[in-house]
C-alpha positions in Angstrom: 3.7 -28.8 -17.2 2.0 -32.0 -16.3 -1.4 -32.1 -14.7 -1.5 -33.6 -11.1 -4.2 -35.5 -9.3 -5.0 -33.2 -6.4 -6.4 -34.2 -3.0 -8.2 -32.1 -0.4 -7.8 -32.4 3.4 -9.6 -30.3 6.0 -7.1 -29.2 8.5 -9.9 -27.6 10.5 -13.2 -25.9 9.8 -11.6 -22.9 8.1 -8.4 -24.4 6.5 -8.2 -26.7 3.5 -5.1 -28.3 2.2 -4.9 -28.9 -1.6 -2.0 -31.1 -2.6 -0.7 -33.8 -4.9 0.0 -37.2 -3.5 3.7 -36.7 -3.6 3.4 -33.8 -1.2 2.8 -36.3 1.6 6.4 -37.5 1.3 8.0 -34.1 1.7 9.0 -32.3 4.9 7.5 -28.9 5.5 9.9 -26.4 6.9 7.0 -24.1 7.9 4.1 -26.3 9.0 4.2 -28.8 11.8 2.5 -32.2 11.9 -0.8 -31.7 10.1 -2.4 -34.6 11.9 -1.7 -32.9 15.2 -3.4 -29.7 13.9 -6.3 -31.4 12.2 -9.6 -31.8 13.9 -11.8 -34.9 13.3 -13.9 -33.1 10.7 -15.5 -35.4 8.1 -15.5 -34.3 4.5 -19.0 -35.5 3.7 -19.9 -36.1 0.0 -23.3 -35.0 -1.3 -24.6 -34.1 -4.7 -24.6 -35.6 -8.1 -21.7 -37.5 -9.6 -20.8 -34.7 -12.0 -20.3 -32.2 -9.2 -19.0 -33.3 -5.8 -19.4 -31.1 -2.7 -17.1 -31.5 0.2 -18.1 -29.8 3.4 -16.8 -28.7 6.8 -18.8 -26.7 9.3 -17.6 -23.4 7.8 -16.7 -24.2 4.2 -18.0 -26.1 1.2 -16.0 -27.1 -1.9 -17.4 -27.9 -5.2 -15.3 -30.0 -7.5 -16.4 -29.7 -11.1 -15.0 -31.8 -13.9 -12.8 -33.6 -11.4 -10.4 -30.7 -11.2 -11.9 -27.2 -10.9 -12.4 -26.1 -7.2 -14.8 -23.5 -6.0 -14.9 -22.7 -2.3 -18.0 -21.2 -0.6 -18.9 -20.3 2.9 -21.8 -22.1 4.5 -24.2 -19.3 3.6 -23.4 -19.9 -0.1 -21.1 -16.9 -0.8 -18.4 -17.7 -3.3 -15.0 -17.2 -1.8 -12.5 -18.5 -4.3 -12.7 -20.5 -7.5 -10.3 -22.0 -10.1 -10.1 -20.3 -13.5 -11.5 -22.7 -16.1 -11.0 -20.6 -19.2 -8.1 -20.1 -21.6 -5.0 -18.3 -20.3 -3.6 -15.2 -21.9 -0.6 -16.1 -23.9 2.4 -13.8 -23.1 4.6 -13.1 -26.1 8.1 -14.2 -25.0 11.2 -12.6 -26.3 13.6 -14.6 -28.4 17.0 -15.3 -27.1 18.4 -12.9 -29.7 16.2 -10.1 -28.4 17.1 -10.9 -24.9 20.8 -10.8 -25.7 20.4 -7.5 -27.4 18.6 -6.0 -24.5 21.3 -7.2 -22.1 24.1 -5.8 -24.3 22.4 -2.4 -24.2 22.5 -2.6 -20.4 18.8 -3.3 -19.8 17.8 -5.5 -16.9 16.0 -8.5 -18.2 14.0 -10.6 -15.7 12.0 -13.2 -17.5 9.8 -15.4 -15.3 11.1 -18.9 -15.7 9.2 -22.1 -16.6 7.1 -23.6 -13.8 6.7 -27.2 -12.8 3.1 -26.5 -11.9 0.8 -23.5 -11.8 -2.5 -22.9 -10.0 -4.9 -20.3 -11.6 -7.7 -18.6 -9.6 -10.4 -16.2 -10.9 -10.7 -12.6 -9.7 -14.4 -12.4 -8.9 -14.7 -8.6 -8.5 -13.1 -5.8 -6.6 -10.3 -7.8 -4.8 -7.2 -6.3 -3.3 -4.2 -8.5 -2.5 -2.0 -8.2 0.6 0.9 -10.1 2.0 3.8 -11.7 0.2 6.4 -10.5 2.8 8.7 -7.6 2.2 8.0 -7.0 -1.5 8.5 -3.3 -2.5 5.8 -0.9 -3.6 2.3 -0.4 -2.3 0.0 -2.2 0.1 -2.2 -3.7 -2.7 -0.2 -6.3 -4.8 -2.9 -6.7 -7.4 -1.8 -6.1 -11.0 1.9 -7.1 -10.4 4.0 -10.2 -10.5 6.5 -11.4 -7.9 9.1 -14.1 -7.4 10.0 -15.9 -4.2 13.8 -16.2 -4.4 15.7 -14.7 -1.4 17.9 -12.1 -3.1 20.6 -9.7 -2.0 20.3 -7.1 -4.7 22.4 -3.9 -4.0 20.4 -1.7 -6.4 18.0 0.8 -4.9 14.7 -1.0 -4.5 11.8 0.7 -6.1 8.1 0.1 -6.7 5.9 -2.9 -7.1 6.9 -5.5 -9.7 10.3 -4.0 -10.6 12.0 -6.0 -7.8 10.1 -9.2 -8.2 12.4 -10.9 -5.6 13.6 -9.5 -2.3 15.3 -10.8 0.8 12.4 -12.9 2.1 10.3 -15.6 0.7 6.9 -15.7 2.4 4.5 -17.3 -0.2 1.3 -16.3 1.6 -1.2 -13.7 0.5 -4.6 -12.4 1.6 -7.4 -11.6 -0.9 -10.0 -9.1 0.3 -13.2 -8.1 -1.5 -16.4 -6.5 -0.4 -18.2 -9.8 0.5 -15.3 -12.1 1.3 -11.8 -12.5 2.5 -9.4 -15.5 2.4 -5.7 -16.4 2.4 -3.6 -18.8 0.3 -0.3 -20.3 1.5 1.9 -22.1 -1.1 4.2 -24.3 1.0 6.9 -24.7 -1.6 10.6 -23.7 -1.1 11.6 -23.7 -4.7 11.7 -20.5 -6.8 8.0 -19.7 -6.9 6.0 -17.2 -8.8 2.9 -15.1 -8.0 1.1 -13.3 -10.8 -1.6 -11.2 -9.2 -3.4 -10.2 -12.4 -0.3 -9.0 -14.4 -0.8 -11.7 -17.2 -4.5 -11.1 -17.3 -6.7 -8.9 -15.1 -9.4 -11.7 -14.9 -7.3 -14.1 -12.9 -4.2 -14.6 -10.7 -1.8 -17.5 -10.6 0.9 -19.1 -8.5 3.3 -21.9 -9.1 6.9 -23.0 -8.7 9.9 -24.1 -10.7 10.2 -27.3 -8.7 8.4 -29.5 -6.2 4.7 -30.4 -6.3 1.4 -28.5 -5.7 0.8 -28.1 -2.0 -1.2 -25.1 -0.8 -3.6 -24.1 1.9 -6.8 -22.2 1.6 -7.5 -20.3 4.8 -11.0 -18.9 5.3 -12.4 -16.5 7.9 -14.8 -13.6 8.2 -12.0 -11.0 8.8 -8.4 -10.4 7.9 -7.6 -11.1 11.5 -9.2 -14.6 11.3 -7.2 -15.4 8.2 -4.0 -14.4 9.9 -5.0 -16.5 12.9 -5.4 -19.5 10.6 -2.2 -18.9 8.8 -0.2 -18.6 12.0 -2.0 -21.6 13.5 -0.2 -23.5 10.6 3.2 -21.8 10.6 3.5 -20.6 14.2 3.5 -17.3 16.1 6.3 -15.1 17.4 7.0 -15.8 21.1 7.2 -13.0 23.5 10.4 -11.0 23.1 12.6 -9.7 25.8 11.2 -6.3 26.8 14.5 -4.4 26.2 14.5 -5.6 22.5 11.5 -3.3 21.9 13.7 -0.3 22.8 15.8 1.9 20.6 18.9 0.3 18.8 21.8 2.3 17.5 23.9 0.7 14.7 26.3 1.4 11.9 28.5 -0.5 9.5 30.7 -0.3 11.6 31.5 0.8 15.1 35.0 -0.6 14.8 36.6 -0.4 18.2 35.8 -0.4 21.9 36.7 3.3 22.1 34.2 4.2 19.4 31.4 2.1 21.1 32.2 3.7 24.4 32.1 7.2 22.9 28.8 6.4 21.3 27.3 5.2 24.6 28.5 8.4 26.3 26.9 10.6 23.7 23.6 8.7 23.9 23.5 9.4 27.6 24.9 12.9 27.3 22.1 13.9 24.9 19.5 11.9 27.0 18.5 9.6 24.1 16.9 6.4 25.4 18.7 3.4 24.0 18.9 -0.3 24.9 21.2 -1.7 22.3 24.3 -1.0 20.2 25.0 -3.2 17.3 28.4 -4.4 16.1 28.7 -5.0 12.4 31.3 -7.2 10.7 34.4 -5.2 11.7 34.3 -6.4 15.3 35.4 -9.8 14.1 38.9 -11.2 13.6 39.3 -10.9 9.8 35.5 -11.5 9.4 35.7 -15.0 10.9 32.3 -15.7 12.5 32.2 -16.3 16.2 35.5 -14.5 16.7 36.4 -11.1 18.1 39.2 -8.8 17.0 41.7 -8.7 19.9 43.1 -5.5 18.5 39.8 -3.5 18.0 38.0 -5.1 21.0 40.7 -6.3 23.4 38.2 -6.8 26.3 34.7 -7.3 24.9 33.5 -8.7 28.2 34.6 -5.7 30.0 33.0 -3.4 27.5 29.7 -5.3 27.7 29.8 -5.0 31.5 30.5 -1.3 31.3 27.6 -0.7 28.9 25.3 -2.9 31.0 25.7 -0.4 33.9 24.3 2.2 31.6 21.4 0.0 30.5 22.9 -0.7 27.0 23.3 -4.2 25.5 25.6 -5.4 22.7 24.2 -7.2 19.7 26.6 -8.7 17.1 26.3 -9.6 13.5 26.9 -13.2 12.3 27.0 -14.3 8.6 26.8 -18.0 7.5 29.8 -17.8 5.2 32.7 -19.5 7.2 36.2 -18.6 6.3 38.0 -21.5 4.6 41.2 -21.4 6.7 43.0 -24.4 8.2 43.6 -23.7 11.9 40.4 -21.8 12.3 38.5 -24.1 14.7 35.0 -23.6 13.2 36.2 -24.5 9.7 38.3 -27.4 10.9 35.5 -28.9 12.9 33.0 -28.4 10.0 35.3 -30.1 7.6 36.0 -33.0 9.9 32.3 -33.6 10.5 31.2 -32.8 7.0 29.0 -30.0 8.1 29.3 -27.8 4.9 27.3 -27.9 1.7 29.0 -29.8 -1.2 29.2 -29.8 -4.9 27.5 -32.6 -6.9 31.0 -34.2 -7.1 31.0 -34.5 -3.3 33.6 -31.7 -2.7 33.0 -29.0 -0.1 31.5 -26.0 -2.0 33.4 -22.8 -1.9 32.4 -19.2 -2.8 33.4 -15.8 -1.4 31.9 -13.4 1.0 33.4 -11.0 3.6 36.1 -13.4 4.8 37.2 -14.2 1.3 37.2 -17.9 0.4 34.2 -19.3 2.3 32.1 -22.4 2.9 28.4 -22.7 3.8 27.0 -24.7 6.8 24.3 -27.2 5.9 21.5 -26.0 8.2 19.2 -28.7 6.9 21.0 -31.0 9.3 19.8 -31.0 12.9 23.4 -31.8 14.0 24.7 -28.8 12.1 22.0 -26.6 13.6 23.0 -27.8 17.1 26.7 -27.2 16.4 26.1 -23.8 14.9 23.8 -22.8 17.8 26.4 -23.9 20.3 28.8 -21.3 19.0 26.5 -18.6 20.3 28.1 -19.2 23.8 31.4 -17.9 22.4 29.7 -14.5 22.1 27.2 -14.6 25.0 30.1 -15.5 27.4 31.6 -12.1 26.3 28.5 -10.1 27.0 26.7 -10.3 23.6 23.0 -10.4 24.2 21.6 -10.8 20.7 22.6 -12.1 17.3 21.9 -10.4 14.0 22.0 -12.8 11.1 23.0 -11.2 7.8 24.0 -12.4 4.3 21.8 -15.5 4.8 19.9 -15.6 1.5 22.6 -17.0 1.2 24.6 -14.1 -0.4 27.9 -14.6 -2.3 30.4 -12.5 -4.1 31.4 -14.9 -6.9 28.1 -15.5 -8.4 25.1 -17.2 -6.9 25.3 -20.7 -5.5 24.5 -23.2 -8.3 21.2 -25.0 -8.2 23.0 -28.3 -7.9 25.0 -27.6 -4.7 23.9 -30.4 -2.3 22.7 -30.3 1.3 22.6 -33.7 3.0 20.4 -32.8 5.9 19.4 -35.8 8.0 19.4 -38.4 5.3 17.4 -36.5 2.7 19.7 -35.0 0.0 18.4 -31.7 -1.3 19.7 -29.4 -4.1 20.3 -25.7 -3.5 17.3 -24.8 -5.6 15.1 -26.4 -2.9 17.1 -25.2 0.1 17.8 -21.6 -1.0 14.6 -20.0 0.3 14.8 -21.7 3.7 18.5 -21.2 4.3 18.0 -18.1 6.4 15.0 -19.6 8.1 17.1 -22.6 9.3 20.0 -20.4 10.3 17.6 -18.4 12.4 16.3 -21.6 14.0 19.8 -22.7 14.9 20.6 -19.3 16.3 17.4 -19.1 18.4 17.9 -22.5 19.9 21.6 -21.9 20.6 20.9 -18.6 22.4 18.1 -20.3 24.4 20.5 -23.1 25.5 23.3 -20.7 26.3 21.3 -18.1 28.3 17.9 -19.4 29.3 16.5 -16.1 28.2 14.2 -15.4 25.3 16.6 -15.2 22.4 16.9 -12.0 20.4 17.6 -12.9 16.8 17.4 -10.6 13.8 17.4 -12.0 10.2 17.5 -10.5 6.7 16.3 -13.7 4.9 13.5 -15.9 6.0 10.6 -18.2 5.0 7.1 -18.7 6.2 7.3 -19.7 9.9 10.5 -17.8 10.7 8.5 -15.7 13.1 8.9 -18.6 15.6 12.6 -17.8 15.8 13.4 -14.3 14.8 12.6 -10.7 14.2 13.4 -9.2 10.8 14.3 -6.0 9.1 13.6 -5.1 5.5 17.2 -5.2 4.4 19.6 -2.7 2.8 17.3 0.2 2.0 18.5 3.7 1.0 18.3 7.2 2.3 15.6 8.0 -0.2 12.1 9.4 0.3 10.6 6.7 -1.8 12.1 4.1 0.6 10.6 5.9 3.5 7.2 5.9 1.7 7.6 2.2 0.9 8.6 1.3 4.5 5.0 1.6 5.7 3.4 -0.9 3.3 6.4 -3.2 3.6 6.0 -3.4 7.4 2.3 -3.8 7.1 2.5 -6.6 4.6 5.2 -8.4 6.6 2.9 -8.2 9.6 0.0 -9.7 7.6 2.5 -12.3 6.4 2.9 -13.6 9.9 6.1 -11.6 10.7 5.0 -9.1 13.5 8.3 -8.1 15.0 9.8 -6.1 12.1 11.4 -2.8 11.3 13.4 -0.9 8.7 16.8 0.8 8.9 15.7 4.2 10.2 17.2 7.0 8.0 18.2 4.5 5.3 21.2 2.2 5.1 22.8 3.3 1.9 23.2 6.9 0.5 23.1 10.0 2.6 20.3 11.0 4.9 19.3 14.7 5.2 18.2 16.1 8.6 14.6 16.3 7.3 14.6 12.7 6.0 16.0 11.3 9.3 13.4 13.2 11.3 10.5 12.1 9.2 11.8 8.5 9.3 12.1 8.3 13.0 8.5 9.7 13.2 7.2 7.2 10.8 8.9 4.3 12.6 8.3 5.4 16.2 6.0 2.5 16.9 7.9 -0.2 15.0 8.7 -3.3 17.2 12.3 -3.4 15.8 13.4 0.3 16.2 16.9 0.6 14.8 18.9 3.4 13.2 21.4 1.9 10.9 23.7 3.2 8.1 26.5 2.1 5.9 30.2 2.9 5.6 31.0 5.8 3.3 27.7 7.4 4.0 26.9 10.4 6.2 26.7 9.3 9.8 23.1 9.5 11.1 23.2 9.2 14.9 20.7 11.9 16.1 23.4 14.4 17.1 25.2 14.4 13.8 23.1 17.2 12.3 21.7 20.1 14.3 19.8 20.8 17.5 16.4 20.7 15.9 17.2 17.2 14.4 18.5 16.0 17.8 15.4 17.3 19.5 13.0 15.7 17.1 14.8 12.3 17.3 14.8 12.4 21.1 11.1 13.3 21.1 10.0 10.4 19.1 12.4 7.9 20.6 11.0 9.0 24.0 7.5 8.6 22.7 8.3 5.0 21.6 9.5 4.2 25.1 6.4 6.0 26.6 4.1 3.4 25.0 6.3 0.3 25.5 3.8 -1.2 27.9 1.2 -1.0 25.1 3.6 -2.4 22.5 4.4 -5.3 24.9 0.6 -5.9 25.3 0.4 -6.2 21.5 3.2 -8.7 21.5 1.3 -10.7 24.0 -1.8 -10.5 21.8 0.2 -11.6 18.8 1.6 -14.6 20.7 -2.0 -15.8 21.1 -3.6 -14.7 17.8 -0.9 -13.9 15.3 -2.1 -10.3 15.0 0.7 -8.0 14.1 1.7 -4.9 16.1 1.5 -2.6 13.2 -1.7 -3.0 11.2 -3.3 -1.6 8.0 -6.5 0.3 8.6 -8.3 -2.3 6.6 -7.7 -4.9 9.3 -10.1 -3.1 11.7 -12.2 -1.3 9.2 -12.6 -4.0 6.6 -16.0 -2.8 5.4 -14.7 0.7 4.7 -13.1 0.7 1.2 -11.3 4.0 1.9 -9.0 1.9 4.1 -8.2 -0.8 1.6 -5.3 1.0 -0.2 -4.2 3.4 2.5 -0.5 3.3 2.0 0.7 6.1 4.3 -1.1 5.4 7.5 -1.1 2.5 10.0 -2.7 1.4 13.2 -0.8 0.4 16.3 -2.9 -2.3 17.6 -6.5 -1.1 17.3 -6.2 2.1 19.3 -3.5 4.3 17.8 -3.5 5.7 14.3 -0.3 7.1 12.9 -0.2 9.2 9.7 3.5 10.0 9.1 4.7 12.7 6.6 6.7 10.9 3.9 7.3 13.7 1.3 10.2 16.2 1.4 9.1 19.7 2.3 5.5 18.8 3.2 4.1 20.8 6.2 0.6 19.4 6.1 -1.1 16.2 4.9 -4.5 14.6 4.3 -5.4 12.1 6.9 -8.2 9.6 6.6 -9.9 8.8 10.0 -12.1 5.7 10.0 -15.5 5.5 11.7 -15.7 6.6 15.4 -14.3 9.5 17.2 -10.5 10.2 17.2 -8.5 12.2 19.6 -5.5 14.2 18.2 -2.7 13.0 20.4 -0.9 16.4 20.3 -3.8 18.9 20.6 -6.5 16.8 22.3 -9.0 17.8 19.7 -11.8 15.3 19.2 -12.6 14.6 15.6 -15.4 12.5 14.1 -14.2 9.9 11.7 -15.4 8.4 8.4 -13.8 11.4 6.6 -10.6 13.0 5.4 -9.1 15.9 7.3 -6.2 18.3 6.5 -3.7 18.2 9.4 -0.9 20.7 9.6 2.4 18.8 10.2 5.5 20.9 10.7 8.7 19.0 10.9 8.3 18.3 14.7 4.8 16.8 14.2 3.8 13.3 13.1 0.0 13.2 13.1 -1.1 10.7 15.7 -4.6 9.9 16.8 -6.1 7.7 19.5 -9.5 6.1 19.2 -11.9 7.7 21.7 -12.9 5.1 24.4 -9.3 3.8 24.6 -7.1 3.0 27.6 -3.4 3.1 26.8 -0.8 1.7 29.2 2.3 3.9 29.3 5.4 4.5 31.4 7.4 7.5 32.7 10.5 8.7 30.8 13.5 6.3 31.0 16.8 6.0 29.3 16.6 2.2 29.0 14.6 -0.8 30.1 15.6 -1.9 33.6 13.6 -3.7 36.3 13.7 -0.6 38.5 12.1 1.4 35.7 9.0 -0.8 35.5 7.5 -0.2 38.9 5.0 2.5 37.8 2.3 2.2 35.2 0.5 5.1 33.7 -3.0 4.6 32.2 -4.0 7.2 29.7 -7.8 7.2 29.3 -9.4 8.8 26.3 -13.1 8.9 27.2 -15.7 8.3 24.4 -18.1 11.1 23.7 -20.5 8.7 22.1 -21.3 5.0 21.9 -18.5 3.0 20.5 -18.6 0.3 17.9 -17.6 -3.3 18.1 -15.4 -4.4 20.9 -11.8 -5.6 20.2 -9.6 -8.2 21.8 -8.0 -6.0 24.5 -10.3 -3.1 24.9 -14.0 -2.7 24.9 -16.9 -0.5 26.1 -20.1 -1.2 27.9 -22.2 1.8 28.4 -19.9 4.4 29.8 -17.5 1.8 31.1 -14.2 1.0 29.2 -12.3 -2.1 29.9 -8.7 -3.0 29.1 -6.6 -6.1 29.8 -2.9 -5.5 30.5 -0.1 -8.1 30.5 3.0 -8.1 32.8 5.9 -10.5 33.3 9.6 -10.2 34.0 10.3 -9.4 30.3 13.3 -11.7 30.2 12.9 -15.5 30.4 10.4 -18.2 29.9 8.9 -18.3 33.4 5.7 -16.9 32.0 5.1 -20.2 30.3 4.8 -21.7 33.8 2.2 -19.1 34.9 4.6 -16.4 36.2 2.7 -13.4 34.7 0.0 -11.0 35.7 -3.1 -10.1 33.8 -4.7 -6.8 35.0 -8.2 -5.7 34.2 -8.6 -2.0 34.2 -12.1 -0.4 34.0 -13.0 3.3 33.7 -16.4 4.6 34.5 -17.3 8.1 33.5 -14.6 10.7 32.7 -12.7 11.0 35.9 -9.6 9.2 37.2 -11.5 8.3 40.3 -13.6 6.1 38.1 -10.7 3.6 37.7 -11.0 0.1 39.1 -8.2 -2.4 39.0 -8.6 -6.2 39.3 -6.3 -9.1 38.6 -7.4 -11.8 36.2 -4.3 -13.8 36.7 -1.7 -13.3 39.4 1.6 -15.2 39.0 4.4 -12.6 38.9 5.7 -11.1 42.1 6.9 -7.9 40.5 3.6 -6.1 40.5 3.4 -2.4 39.9 4.0 -0.3 43.0 2.0 2.6 41.5 -0.7 2.8 38.9 -1.6 6.3 37.9 -4.6 7.3 35.8 -4.4 10.3 33.4 -7.5 11.5 31.5 -6.8 12.8 28.0 
């Protein structure tokens, strides 16, 4: 591993880029033009020759010995520093020992050699968040991980066992009592993150290829670090409002009749639902952008029929394109040389669902344009969203070799460099194609992604299982994805593989009831898990929490608006708003919805009560109305029908009346739930605050469909409550640009 001459650039007051000279020649798939982001901040040199100090208005960097960096805030608090001691030598197994272990059936996952490695000191009591969808607990300290998008069918378990998952988001946040910062390694090769596994005194990150190029992101809070990271990599745009509703899916609903029957049952049992997903069996022999004429003879008619019930169709698309002469997508791609190639210059073949398949080269703008244009083949038949799967890329005949070539736009890249951004680029192509085809905000879901994918797509955590451990892990997974810049995320409710029990399905829908991507999905050959497949109690509980999700959709949409401005996720760890309370740092089984709702799901089989930690302030039990002082643990009874939910006293929550789907006619009335404070509140937050006995809340409204809001067609309401009566409500308009104002605004005191 050769030593590189590193350079430092101030992107702005809080963000430093540390890189080798060769990094200036590479294209970043995550970060835009650095010069466009950079402010004119001089890096002034002061100090003696042996120790240089580089300064911005927020940070100072000491460079010792020409290579060891220490970053301080301007008050002199040490934030982060390079490790300058010896590294712990890990005893590697011999090839004979490895072969013996493999022969005995043991999984052997040795961390490969790295082209470069950066080592930083743990200063004290740090916890580590982020790194995308990695399994296990919220705090990643003490484990090691790999960024290599992987479709592993084994049941995913705790931290460190599954070093690689579906997503590669090489960004993490380090929090300790007196400091917080983030680091983003912008490297698309197989990369490695050792968060104190090798040695508890330090952590390290590096990659098997490429060159050092990482960003240090400062701030006083976790929120400020996320703001800086998403300033670099982008923020999720506003989604269509209906996409925040409930989605029903299975591998597969295989015919028009089955989909029609499903929709009828959803309405018969009064289960709100906005989308039904079509898995791979809707296609003609798994050929992407085709529809089986036998199973779905009139997809357009089916879509129109469902639309009258307020239900949209979303269809799956994989990148693997069937290698079949006469299939227009394949023929065009071959003619225009749009597919990845072997090092010998032949089109590369592998196998996925269609059998013999080829892989589009999404590194090319022309290929992305071509692929995106295919979306119209589906949208013209009533499809309103596209779900990208198998885009790690996955394959059935062994992984794509490292030397498969992608020709891009004149820059030839090997698969080892492209692999981790393949799903990201597919999502970009899909997003842009849907936008051209419909003019609406595209709804894209992806399984694989990279840093910055949030600009184009929502995501789910992949093929989980109907296991209680997977329900437990779903909370830290979603929270770490949110802190990794991916705010619009969810899990397969009930579990994709294996067989859900009624209790597990109920607890899962409770745990996920505020998730921005709210989808029940299950696999072939498993027990069906639509809410009515079990018993009346299970049906009742599912309907209750799906209805609760819809009740608070105006609040969830406000959080999407906030995220589009700040990068703040919808679902947040308690530490994000209570950073100085160490009891929140490793709270794995609770989460905040914005700053005003706290959910504490039950995630253990048979549990009828649970401990709940309530941070400082006063909290209102959503179900009983009891007001409970915080900064303590409480024991909450939680029978199967109850997910403990609390609202911060002094909050205003926008809500809506019961609906079965999101339609313009359902959005005429807004309900304001006011939870008066019974004592002075703490620090104000972005969307709600308190001044004396007056509480203020800013609410966002637009048509929920297209991009007219970017031209000012939206409304910003300011609601104020004085005292504890609904007569104390005052309403004013901060920005008025959308004609569809509420006809009724009703206040409810809770």
